[in-house]
N, C-alpha and C positions, 0 to 999 in steps of 0.2 A: 828495392834496396835503399834503406835510409842512410844517408851519409851524415857523419857528425860535423857540425860546423864549429869552427874555432871561435872563441869569444872575441868580441870586438875589443879594441884597446881600452876603452873606458870600463868595460866589464871585467877585463883581466886585472886592471889596476884595483878595482873595488874588491875583487876576490883576494888579491895579494895583501890588501890593507886589513882584511878582517882579522887574521891572527894577531897582527900588531895591535889593533884596537882592543881585542879581547885580553891580551896580555897586560896592556896598560890598565884597563878597567879592573882586572883581577888584582893587580898590584895596588891600585888605589883603594880597593876594598880591604885588602890585607893590611895595608898601612893604617887605615881607619880603625880596623879591629884591634890592631896592635896598640894604637894610641888609647883606645878604651881600656885595654888590659893594663897598660902602664898606669892609667888613671885609677883603675880599681886597686892598684897596689897602695894608693893613698888611703883607701878605706881599710885595707889590711893593717896599715900602720895605725890608723885611728882606733881600730878595735883591738889592737895588739894581737893579731892572729899570727904574725911573724915578727922576728927580731928586726931591728933597724938595719943590721948588717945584711940580712937576707933580702930585705926589700931593696936596699941599695944595689946589691948585686943583680937582682932581677931587673931593676930599672935600667941598670947599665947594659945588660944583655939586650933588653927590649929596644933601647935607643940605638944599639949597634945594628940590630936587624933593621931598624928604621932607616939608618944610613945606607945599608946594603940595598934595601928596596928602592930608595931614591937613586942610588947609583945605577941600579939595573934599569930603572925607567929612563934615566938620562942616556944610557947605552942604547936602549931600544929606540929612543928618539934619534940618536946619531946614526943608527942603521937605516933609517928612513931617508935615504939620499935622493935628492932630485925631486922631492915632493914637499908640499906645504907641511909644516910641522904642527898643524892644528888637528884637533879631533873633531869629527863631524858625525852626527847620526840623525836619523829622522826625528826621534823623540828622545829627549834626554832621560837616560836611566838614572834613578836615584835622585832626581830633581836637580841635577847639576847642568848648567849650561855649558856650551863649548868654551866660553870665556873662563868659567870656573875651572874647568879641566886644564886649560892652558896655564892659568895662574898656578895651579898645583904642580904642573910639570915644570914650570919655570922657576919653581922654588920660592914663589912669593909667600907661600905659607910654609914656615919652617917649623921644625920640632921645638917644643918648649924645653930648651936646654936647662932652664932654671930648675926643672923638677928633678934633676939628677941628684 
């Protein structure tokens, strides 16, 4: 009869961090896609696909979602109590280093508010 062994402390910690890291990465990807979408609204303005008021409203909504994503990522970080607040992985996905991710989470890269 095979008995199940409990994961060691380090393994349990790594398993608990996985959903946290996945949520952060998902939010970072979503935020990047949102920034591209807001930037595409400039093309809509240049080509007169939408009125200026519609574009302004859509940009305002986009940056609101951007702020919500940033707040959610800050909240996720705050929930990670008692552990280092840095992200680590074996190979950086999307070409970002751990320092790049830390800068994004620390707010070193802000939304371009001037595009509103």
